[in-house]
Structures are given as C-alpha cells and as structure tokens.
C-alpha positions in Angstrom: 0.1 -0.1 0.0 2.8 2.3 0.9 4.6 1.8 -2.3 1.4 2.4 -4.4 0.6 5.7 -2.6 4.2 6.9 -2.9 4.3 6.1 -6.6 0.9 8.1 -7.1 2.4 11.0 -5.3 5.6 10.9 -7.2 3.5 10.9 -10.5 1.5 13.9 -9.2 4.7 15.8 -8.4 6.1 15.3 -11.8 2.7 16.4 -13.2 2.9 19.7 -11.3 5.8 21.3 -13.3 4.5 19.7 -16.5 1.1 21.5 -15.9 2.7 24.8 -15.3 4.5 24.5 -18.7 1.4 23.1 -20.5 -0.8 25.8 -19.0 1.4 28.6 -20.4 1.4 27.0 -23.8 -2.3 26.5 -23.8 -2.9 30.2 -22.8 -0.7 31.6 -25.5 -2.1 29.4 -28.2 -5.7 30.1 -27.1 -5.4 33.9 -27.6 -2.6 34.4 -30.2 -3.0 31.2 -32.2 0.7 30.7 -32.2 2.1 27.1 -31.7 5.0 28.4 -29.8 7.9 25.9 -30.0 10.1 28.2 -28.0 8.1 27.6 -24.9 10.4 24.7 -24.0 13.3 27.3 -24.1 11.5 29.4 -21.6 11.2 26.4 -19.3 15.0 25.8 -19.6 15.7 29.4 -19.1 13.5 29.2 -15.9 15.7 26.4 -14.6 19.0 28.2 -15.5 18.0 31.6 -14.2 16.3 29.9 -11.1 19.6 28.3 -10.3 21.6 31.6 -10.6 19.0 33.4 -8.4 18.9 30.6 -5.8 22.8 30.6 -5.6 22.6 34.5 -5.2 19.8 34.9 -2.6 18.3 31.6 -1.9 19.8 30.8 1.5 16.6 30.5 3.5 13.2 29.0 2.7 11.7 32.5 2.1 14.4 33.8 -0.1 14.5 30.4 -2.0 10.9 31.0 -3.2 11.6 34.6 -3.8 14.4 33.5 -6.2 12.1 31.1 -8.0 9.5 33.9 -8.5 12.2 36.3 -9.7 13.3 33.7 -12.3 9.8 33.3 -13.5 9.3 37.0 -13.8 12.5 37.3 -15.7 11.4 34.6 -18.1 8.1 36.4 -18.5 9.9 39.6 -19.6 12.1 37.7 -22.0 8.8 36.3 -23.4 7.6 39.9 -23.8 10.8 40.7 -25.5 10.2 38.0 -28.0 6.6 39.1 -28.6 7.6 42.7 -29.2 10.7 42.3 -31.3 9.5 39.2 -33.4 6.0 37.9 -33.0 4.4 41.3 -33.3 5.9 41.8 -36.7 4.7 38.6 -38.0 1.1 38.3 -36.7 -0.1 39.2 -40.3 2.1 36.3 -41.7 0.7 32.8 -42.2 0.6 31.1 -38.7 3.0 28.4 -39.8 5.7 31.0 -40.4 5.1 32.1 -36.9 5.8 28.5 -35.8 9.1 28.6 -37.8 10.1 31.8 -36.3 9.7 30.4 -32.7 11.8 27.5 -33.9 14.5 29.9 -34.8 14.3 31.4 -31.2 14.9 27.9 -29.8 18.2 27.7 -31.6 19.3 31.2 -30.6 18.4 30.7 -26.8 20.3 27.3 -26.9 23.5 29.0 -27.9 22.9 31.8 -25.5 22.3 29.5 -22.5 25.5 27.5 -23.5 27.5 30.7 -23.5 26.3 31.8 -20.2 26.0 28.6 -18.2 28.3 26.2 -20.1 27.7 22.7 -21.5 27.8 20.8 -18.2 24.5 19.7 -16.5 23.8 21.8 -13.4 22.8 20.0 -10.1 20.7 22.3 -7.9 20.9 22.1 -4.2 17.7 21.0 -2.3 15.2 23.6 -1.3 15.7 24.9 2.2 13.1 23.7 4.6 12.0 21.0 2.2 15.1 18.9 2.1 13.9 15.9 4.1 11.4 13.2 3.6 8.2 12.0 5.0 7.4 8.4 5.8 4.3 6.9 4.3 3.4 3.3 5.3 7.2 2.5 5.5 8.0 4.2 2.2 9.8 7.6 2.1 8.8 10.4 -0.1 10.7 13.8 -0.5 9.0 16.7 1.3 9.6 18.8 -1.9 7.3 16.4 -3.8 4.4 17.4 -1.6 5.2 21.1 -2.2 5.0 20.6 -5.8 1.7 18.7 -5.6 0.3 21.7 -3.7 1.7 24.2 -6.2 -0.2 23.0 -9.3 -3.8 23.3 -8.0 -3.0 26.7 -6.4 -1.8 27.9 -9.8 -4.9 26.5 -11.5 -7.2 28.1 -9.0 -5.3 31.4 -9.3 -5.6 31.3 -13.1 -9.2 30.7 -13.1 -9.7 33.6 -10.7 -7.7 35.7 -13.1 -9.6 34.6 -16.3 -13.1 34.7 -14.7 -13.0 37.5 -12.0 -11.0 40.2 -13.7 -11.7 42.5 -16.8 -8.4 41.4 -18.4 -9.2 37.9 -18.0 -12.7 38.5 -19.6 -11.0 40.1 -22.7 -8.6 37.2 -23.0 -11.5 34.7 -23.0 -13.2 36.8 -25.6 -10.2 37.0 -27.8 -10.0 33.2 -27.5 -13.4 32.9 -28.9 -13.6 35.8 -31.4 -10.6 37.9 -31.9 -12.2 40.0 -34.7 -15.2 40.9 -32.5 -12.8 41.9 -29.7 -11.0 44.2 -32.1 -14.2 45.7 -33.4 -15.1 46.6 -29.7 -12.0 48.9 -29.5 -9.7 46.5 -27.5 -6.0 47.1 -28.1 -5.1 43.4 -29.0 -1.5 44.3 -29.2 -1.0 44.7 -25.5 -3.6 42.0 -24.8 -1.3 39.6 -26.7 1.7 41.0 -25.0 0.2 40.2 -21.6 -0.8 36.8 -22.6 2.7 36.0 -23.9 4.2 37.3 -20.6 1.8 35.2 -18.5 2.5 32.0 -20.6 6.3 32.6 -20.5 6.1 33.3 -16.7 4.4 29.9 -16.2 7.0 28.1 -18.3 9.9 29.8 -16.3 8.1 28.9 -13.1 7.9 25.2 -14.2 11.6 25.2 -15.0 12.5 26.8 -11.6 10.3 24.7 -9.3 11.7 21.5 -10.8 15.4 22.4 -10.0 15.7 20.3 -6.8 14.4 17.3 -8.7 16.1 17.4 -12.1 18.6 20.3 -12.2 19.2 22.2 -15.5 20.8 21.2 -18.8 20.7 22.3 -22.4 18.6 19.5 -23.5 15.5 20.5 -21.3 13.9 22.6 -24.0 13.3 19.8 -26.5 12.7 17.3 -23.7 9.8 19.2 -22.2 8.1 20.7 -25.3 7.0 17.4 -26.6 5.4 16.4 -23.4 3.8 19.8 -23.0 2.2 19.6 -26.3 0.9 16.1 -25.6 -0.7 17.5 -22.4 -2.2 20.5 -24.2 -3.6 18.3 -27.0 -4.9 15.5 -24.8 -6.7 18.0 -22.5 -7.9 20.1 -25.3 -6.2 23.2 -26.8 -7.1 26.2 -24.8 -8.5 24.4 -21.8 -6.7 24.9 -18.5 -8.9 22.2 -16.7 -7.9 19.9 -19.6 -4.3 20.6 -19.3 -4.4 19.9 -15.5 -6.3 16.6 -16.1 -3.9 15.6 -18.9 -0.8 16.5 -16.8 -2.0 14.3 -14.0 -2.7 11.4 -16.5 0.7 11.7 -18.2 2.5 12.0 -14.9 0.9 8.9 -13.4 1.4 6.9 -16.7 5.1 7.8 -16.7 5.8 6.6 -13.2 3.8 3.4 -13.3 5.0 2.8 -16.8 8.6 2.7 -15.6 7.6 0.1 -12.9 5.2 -2.1 -14.9 6.2 -1.7 -18.6 9.9 -0.3 -18.6 10.2 -0.6 -22.4 7.0 1.4 -22.9 8.1 4.6 -21.3 9.5 6.2 -24.6 6.2 5.9 -26.3 3.4 5.7 -23.6 2.4 9.3 -23.7 2.2 9.4 -27.6 0.2 6.2 -27.5 -2.2 7.8 -24.9 -2.5 11.0 -27.2 -3.3 8.8 -30.2 -6.0 6.8 -28.4 -7.5 10.0 -27.0 -7.5 11.7 -30.4 -8.9 8.9 -32.3 -11.9 8.5 -29.9 -12.1 12.1 -28.8 -10.7 14.4 -31.6 -10.7 17.6 -29.6 -9.1 16.3 -26.4 -10.7 15.4 -23.0 -12.1 18.9 -22.2 -11.4 20.7 -25.5 -14.1 21.9 -28.0 -14.1 21.6 -31.9 -12.6 24.4 -33.6 -12.8 25.7 -37.3 -9.9 25.0 -39.5 -9.0 28.8 -39.6 -8.6 28.8 -35.8 -6.4 25.7 -35.3 -3.1 27.3 -35.4 -1.7 25.7 -38.6 -3.6 27.5 -41.2 -2.4 27.0 -44.7 -2.5 30.0 -47.2 -5.2 29.5 -49.8 -3.3 31.2 -52.6 -3.8 29.4 -55.8 -1.0 27.3 -57.0 0.2 28.4 -60.4 2.1 26.6 -63.2 5.5 28.0 -63.6 5.9 30.9 -65.9 8.5 30.6 -68.7 11.2 32.4 -66.8 11.0 29.9 -64.0 11.1 27.0 -66.4 14.2 28.3 -68.0 15.9 28.8 -64.7 14.9 25.2 -63.6 16.4 23.9 -66.9 19.6 25.7 -66.1 19.8 24.4 -62.6 19.1 20.8 -63.9 21.7 21.0 -66.7 24.3 22.2 -63.9 23.4 19.2 -61.7 23.9 16.8 -64.8 27.2 18.5 -65.6 28.4 18.7 -62.0 30.5 15.4 -61.9 32.3 16.5 -65.1 32.7 20.1 -63.9 34.2 18.6 -60.7 36.8 16.7 -62.7 37.6 19.6 -64.8 38.0 22.0 -62.0 39.2 20.1 -58.9 40.6 23.2 -57.3 37.3 25.0 -57.5 34.9 22.3 -56.9 35.9 19.9 -54.1 34.9 16.4 -54.4 32.5 16.8 -51.4 30.3 18.8 -53.6 29.0 15.6 -55.2 28.1 14.2 -51.8 26.5 17.5 -50.8 24.4 17.7 -54.0 23.4 14.1 -53.6 22.1 15.0 -49.9 20.4 18.0 -51.1 18.4 16.0 -53.7 17.0 13.4 -51.6 15.9 16.0 -49.1 14.4 17.9 -51.9 12.2 14.8 -52.7 11.4 14.4 -48.9 10.3 18.1 -48.6 8.3 17.9 -51.9 6.5 14.9 -50.4 5.5 16.8 -47.3 4.7 20.0 -49.3 2.2 17.9 -51.3 -0.1 17.4 -48.3 0.6 20.8 -46.8 0.2 23.1 -49.8 -2.4 21.4 -52.1 -3.9 19.3 -49.2 -3.9 21.8 -46.3 -2.6 19.1 -43.8 0.4 19.9 -41.6 2.3 16.7 -40.6 4.7 16.9 -37.7 5.6 13.3 -38.1 6.6 12.7 -41.8 9.9 11.3 -40.8 7.9 8.0 -40.0 7.7 7.5 -43.8 11.2 8.7 -44.7 12.6 6.3 -42.1 9.9 3.6 -42.8 11.0 3.4 -46.5 14.6 3.2 -45.5 14.0 0.5 -42.9 11.9 -1.4 -45.3 14.7 -1.7 -47.8 17.4 -2.2 -45.0 15.4 -5.0 -43.3 15.0 -6.9 -46.6 18.7 -6.8 -47.2 19.7 -7.5 -43.6 17.4 -10.4 -42.9 16.6 -11.9 -46.3 19.6 -10.9 -48.3 17.6 -9.3 -51.1 19.6 -7.5 -53.7 19.5 -3.7 -54.2 17.4 -4.3 -57.4 14.6 -5.7 -55.3 15.0 -4.1 -51.9 15.0 -0.5 -53.2 11.7 -0.6 -55.0 10.2 -2.0 -51.7 10.9 1.1 -49.9 8.1 3.3 -51.3 5.7 0.3 -50.9 6.5 -0.2 -47.3 6.2 3.6 -46.7 3.0 3.9 -48.5 1.6 1.0 -46.4 2.6 2.7 -43.3 1.0 6.0 -44.4 -2.1 4.2 -45.5 -2.6 2.9 -42.0 -1.6 6.1 -40.2 -3.5 8.4 -42.6 -6.8 6.4 -41.9 -6.7 7.7 -38.4 -5.2 11.1 -39.1 -7.4 12.6 -41.8 -10.4 12.5 -39.5 -8.8 15.5 -37.7 -7.7 18.9 -38.8 -5.2 21.6 -37.8 -3.2 21.1 -34.7 -4.9 18.0 -33.8 -4.0 16.4 -37.1 -0.5 17.7 -36.8 -0.2 16.1 -33.3 -1.6 12.9 -34.2 0.8 12.5 -37.0 3.6 13.2 -34.5 2.1 10.6 -32.1 2.2 7.9 -34.7 5.6 8.9 -35.8 6.9 8.6 -32.3 5.2 5.2 -31.9 7.1 4.1 -35.1 10.4 5.5 -33.8 9.9 3.6 -30.6 9.4 0.4 -32.4 12.6 0.7 -34.4 14.5 1.9 -31.3 13.4 -0.8 -28.8 12.9 -3.8 -31.3 16.6 -4.7 -31.1 16.1 -8.3 -32.4 14.8 -7.1 -35.7 15.9 -3.5 -36.2 19.3 -3.6 -34.3 17.9 -0.9 -31.9 20.0 2.4 -31.4 23.1 0.9 -33.3 21.0 0.8 -36.5 21.4 -1.4 -39.5 24.8 -0.9 -41.0 26.8 -1.9 -44.2 23.6 -1.6 -46.6 25.2 -0.7 -49.9 23.9 -0.9 -53.4 25.2 -3.4 -55.9 28.5 -3.2 -57.3 27.4 -1.7 -60.6 25.9 1.3 -58.6 29.0 3.3 -58.4 28.9 6.7 -56.5 28.6 8.4 -59.8 25.6 6.0 -60.9 24.1 6.6 -57.4 24.3 10.4 -57.9 22.5 10.2 -61.2 19.9 7.7 -59.9 19.3 10.2 -57.1 19.0 13.0 -59.5 16.7 11.1 -61.8 14.4 9.9 -59.1 14.2 13.5 -57.5 13.5 15.2 -60.7 10.9 12.5 -61.7 9.4 12.6 -58.2 8.9 16.4 -58.3 7.6 16.5 -61.7 5.1 13.6 -60.9 4.0 15.5 -57.8 3.4 18.7 -60.1 1.5 16.5 -62.4 -0.7 15.1 -59.7 -1.4 18.6 -58.3 -2.7 19.8 -61.7 -4.7 16.6 -62.2 -8.4 16.3 -61.4 -7.5 14.5 -58.2 -5.2 17.6 -57.4 -8.0 20.0 -58.1 -10.4 18.0 -55.9 -7.9 18.0 -53.1 -7.4 21.7 -53.3 -11.1 22.2 -53.4 -11.4 20.2 -50.1 -8.8 22.4 -48.6 -10.3 25.8 -49.6 -14.1 25.0 -49.2 -14.9 21.8 -47.6 -18.7 22.5 -47.5 -19.1 23.2 -51.0 -16.8 20.3 -51.9 -19.0 17.8 -50.0 -22.0 19.4 -51.6 -20.9 18.5 -55.1 -20.0 15.0 -54.1 -16.2 15.1 -53.3 -15.3 12.8 -50.5 -12.8 15.1 -48.8 -11.6 12.5 -46.3 -10.9 9.9 -48.9 -9.0 12.4 -51.1 -6.8 13.5 -48.2 -6.3 9.7 -47.2 -5.0 8.9 -50.8 -2.9 12.2 -50.8 -1.3 11.2 -47.4 -0.5 7.7 -48.9 1.0 9.1 -51.9 3.0 11.5 -49.9 4.3 8.7 -47.8 5.5 6.8 -50.8 7.5 9.7 -52.0 9.0 10.2 -48.6 9.9 6.4 -48.7 11.8 6.8 -52.0 13.8 9.7 -50.3 14.5 7.5 -47.3 15.8 4.7 -49.5 18.1 7.1 -51.3 19.4 8.3 -47.9 19.9 4.7 -46.9 22.0 3.7 -49.9 23.9 6.9 -49.8 25.0 6.7 -46.2 25.2 2.9 -46.1 23.2 2.6 -42.9 20.0 3.6 -41.2 19.3 4.3 -37.5 16.3 5.5 -35.4 17.6 9.0 -35.6 16.0 9.1 -39.2 12.6 8.9 -37.7 13.1 11.4 -34.7 11.1 14.5 -34.3 14.1 16.5 -35.5 13.9 14.9 -38.8 10.3 15.7 -39.3 11.0 19.3 -38.4 13.9 19.5 -40.8 11.3 18.6 -43.7 8.8 21.2 -42.1 11.6 23.9 -42.1 12.6 23.3 -45.7 9.1 23.5 -46.9 8.2 26.5 -45.0 11.4 28.4 -45.8 10.8 27.7 -49.5 7.2 28.8 -49.3 4.1 26.7 -49.0 2.2 28.7 -51.7 4.9 27.9 -54.4 5.3 24.5 -56.0 9.0 25.2 -56.2 9.0 25.9 -52.4 10.3 22.5 -51.2 13.0 22.5 -53.9 14.3 26.0 -53.0 13.7 25.5 -49.3 15.6 22.1 -49.0 18.6 23.5 -51.0 18.8 26.6 -48.9 18.4 24.8 -45.6 21.1 22.2 -46.3 23.4 24.8 -47.7 23.0 27.0 -44.6 23.4 23.8 -42.4 26.7 23.1 -44.0 27.8 26.7 -44.0 27.3 27.0 -40.2 28.4 23.4 -39.3 31.9 24.5 -38.6 31.0 27.1 -36.2 30.8 26.5 -32.4 27.6 28.6 -32.5 25.9 27.0 -35.5 22.6 26.8 -33.8 22.3 30.5 -33.0 23.5 31.4 -36.6 20.9 29.0 -38.0 18.3 30.6 -35.8 19.0 34.2 -36.5 19.0 33.3 -40.3 15.7 31.5 -39.9 14.2 34.5 -38.1 15.6 36.8 -40.6 14.1 34.9 -43.4 10.7 34.8 -41.8 10.7 38.5 -41.1 11.9 39.5 -44.6 10.2 36.7 -46.6 6.9 35.6 -45.0 6.0 33.9 -48.1 9.2 31.9 -48.2 12.0 32.3 -50.7 10.3 30.7 -53.7 7.0 32.3 -52.8 8.8 35.9 -52.7 10.6 35.1 -56.0 7.4 33.8 -57.7 5.5 37.1 -56.7 8.5 39.1 -57.9 8.5 37.5 -61.3 4.8 37.9 -61.7 5.1 41.7 -61.0 8.2 42.2 -63.1 6.3 40.6 -65.9 3.4 42.8 -65.4 1.0 40.0 -64.8 -2.2 40.5 -62.9 -3.4 37.8 -60.5 -5.8 36.4 -62.9 -3.1 36.4 -65.6 -0.7 34.5 -63.2 -3.4 31.9 -62.7 -3.9 31.5 -66.4 0.0 31.4 -67.1 
C-alpha cells in the first residue's frame, strides 16, 4: 500500500511542473493562435535563471521561493521581448511561419544558454526547509514532492480567478473565442497579446524553476519538455486549463507506473495515450471543436500556379548544371571539392522528402509533424529486406516506397479525421510510436545501433548513385506537380479551400486526403531509400522529431504557396546547415538566419521570387493563374 501511494504522489509531483508549462502553452495558443515551439526554451531558461538566483539569494526558505518567483518574472519579460521584437511583426504572416520563427528562437536561446551557463549539467541544491522526507506506510517520499503537488492546484485556482473574475481575463477569454469581435469593440489586442505571452512565458519559467531540486538544469531540457507539454495540451484540449491539468496528471501517473510495470514502453506511452484520445475524442478530453482557420496551422489559400517561362528556363539551367556537376568537378578540382557531389546528392533526396511533405501541406492543407515516419519507414523497409533476407539492391530498393505507402495508408486512416493542430499532433504521435518500435525492437532493427553496411550493388558506383538520385528526385518532383494539376489535385485543393461546397458537389474530402497522405508517404519512402544507400546505414535518428521538423523547415522556408518551395527550401536549408556546421555557435547562426528569412520573406524564398517574377512581367493575379 505504501509503495502504491508513494508512486502515485511521485507521479503527481512530476505532473505539477508539466502542468505549469502546458498551461502557459495553452494560454498563448488560445489567444494568439501561435504554436510556440520556443516555450520549452523558456522552461529551460527558468531552470538556469532559477539556479543563478537561488545561488545568489536563496539561503533561506523565504529567499529560495523569492528567487524562484524572480526567475519566473525574468522569463516572462524575455517572452515579452520576443513578442515585441519578433511575433508582433509577423502576426499578419501565415501562422505556420510564426511557428518557424519560434523554432529559430529555440536555436538562438540554446547558444545563449550555452555561452552563459556552459555545457555541463547543473545539479541544484535542495530547497531549504523541504530537504527532508516523510514516511508513508514505510515508504519515504521527499518533502519537496508534496510542495510541488500543492503548487499545481494553487496555480490552477489562481488562473481561473484571473480569467473569470477580472476584466483582463474576460477580454482574454473573449479573444480566445472571437478575436475579430474583440478588435471591433476597440480593445487594443497588441497589448492583450503581450500580456498573454508574458503570463504564458512566466508559467513556463516557473515550471523550470520549481523542478530544479528534482532534475537540475541542462541544455536538452527545451526539447525534452516541449513534446510532453504539447501532448498534455492536446490531450486536455487546446485552450482548456482544466483539460491541461487533468492531462498532466494522467501523463505524470502513466510515466511513473510505466517505468515500474512496462519499462520498455516509457518512450512511447504518452504518445500512445495521445493517439488513443484523439482517435476517440478528436478535440481532447475537455476541448471544443475548432474551425480550421482557428487551429493554429492554417495553410495559405493562394492558388497554386504553373511555372511561368522564366522559372522553367531557370529550372532547366539548374538541372543542366546538376547533370554536368561531376564533369565540372573533374575539370576544375581546385574550384569544386569532391565533397560537392556528396553535398548535392544529400540536397537532392531532401528535396524529394520536402516535396512529399509539401504535397499534403500546400495542395492538401494538412500539416504533418511526423513525416519522418515515412522517410525512415521506407529506409527501414529496404534495409530489413537486405539485412534479414539478403535481397539484392534491385529488389530491396523498390520495396521502400511500398513499405512507406502502407505505413502512411494505416496512419492516414486515423489522421485525416482530424484537422489543424490535432491532425499535426496525431501524426507526431504515430511517428513517435514508429520511432519507438525501431528503437526498442533490437532483435529485428538492431535498436539504437541501427542497421549498417547496406550498400547498393557493385554496378551502382557513387557516380551512378548520384545520377539515380538526381533522376528519381526530378521525376518525383515532376510527378507531384502533375498530380497537383490533375483532377485529383484540383479536388484535393477544393477540399482544402471550401470543404462544405466540396462535400455538396460529391467530393469525398476524407478519402481524397487519405489517398494524398498515402502518396506523400510513398515519395518520402523513396527519399529515405536514397538516404539509406547513400549513407550505407539507417538508425532510429532518421525517424526522430528533429527529422520531421527538418522537412517542415525546408518546406516553409521555400514557401508553401509555391510548388518550387520545397526545392528551394531544401537546398537553402542544407546549404545553410553546411555553412554553419563548422562554427561552435551554428545553432544560433541558423536560428538568426531563420528568423531573418521569416521577417523578410514571410511567403518563403520561392513564394517571394514567384511574386516578384509575376510583378516584373506585369501579370495580374488572374493572368498569373492562367499562365
């Protein structure tokens, strides 16, 4: 009995700091509609700043909690700085670009934190007055855990009083329901948004500071907490504080019991719970259905246009250069390093990966946070056939898109029932489940070590592999473009732009989206197979969240509204990554570059160029559509 009670209380204490972070994330999203990926960075800053403040003034029980509150306030002010300098300038931009901007903030904050506090993990001293333990039926529980259990409901009560008993809280709730009406009533939404970001960031900083005696501080905290926070917010229901509180308790308890009962399930348990909840209750436990325009992942509805002659000429010149690249490298070895072929090869299969994601994002209006499942799924399909059955390259390679398509067919059947953030998070959940399988099923997938020494047949020399990658990438991009401008593509876009009208004329939107999701998965599988045979190995890292967000960054940097977006975005992203790789502060440099691109080119690089080409040619919008 004592062990059970202590386990439950331990889970509740873990849920406390998780609730603080998730509550802040839910508040910011509810009003500003920003999916703030930098929220985990504020949690990390709360821990680091909290440690600094505790070391400076936290000698007594009173001064310790004063130091924690000061750290939370400082993080709240940092959030205000981000809102004023960055978010306020891009509220007019598509919401997905706001997401990318906050991802750039993550990279900048990581390098700033490394510069200030170093690379080493920080172990915080225990909280004064709460450094002992209580005995419960023969089992000992830290006193600090009991303090955390008390903090969470106190914060929840305080937030409910703030939102339901004050004028500011009423305005925040009104903005959550109808921002346009609040603006029409003369409310200064600019400062309302600033106040909301301050409160949300303060809660994230408080969550990081209060967990110091339990976990310390390190540079991986931001990515470690953000996935859990999103799971809590989505399971509870976007914008619901009560739902976040309930979901945090559920996830906290599942984590502690999972470690004891199913140790191998801890990596995937919360994502499995999220998948189950969203399948049976699409808006979360206490959430409410939202319109697609209010989900935080709205896709611009600009018409996709065929390339104008100037763009076709430019594309032809680039293709000619890529075809001649090996010859140019041999002729000018001092100018073109041999590594340029490897770099070009890598850019090409990531172009195909980004194009596959763009196919469902642009024409389909579906944002996937877990597309790496199909990239890695295709690679693992081919690698497993070689590793376990000894199939040659000629048979194993074509199996990759088939395996990825089957995986997408299964996952897509569940996901296309949802929209917006819920769709995106369900794709993330299934991707994490797939990652957990390849990570933990060591007997089949070799686990974390990955499957090594998977090379193509002898006739596939590096030069042949380069041209194979080039040919498949070009063919894949052209085929995707052909599908976009086919009757199927027009029906898919009709379902994106006007679901009610599309249903009225007999288009089965969900079936169209399901097929598009499957097609996208197949192309991603081809990209994964090219990655496998270029690198000679595949590991679970190819299916991680980071790989999915690489594809998302490539697509958004290039531009969702332009069919050339994934091509330009993938090339730009990989070139920037290689350019900054040698620097100790490559994360910060990449983050600053991403933020600058979002501020200067809100439609993406290709979207900006496409608009510029149209204007220089003197084409009106209607003429551009007919071009």
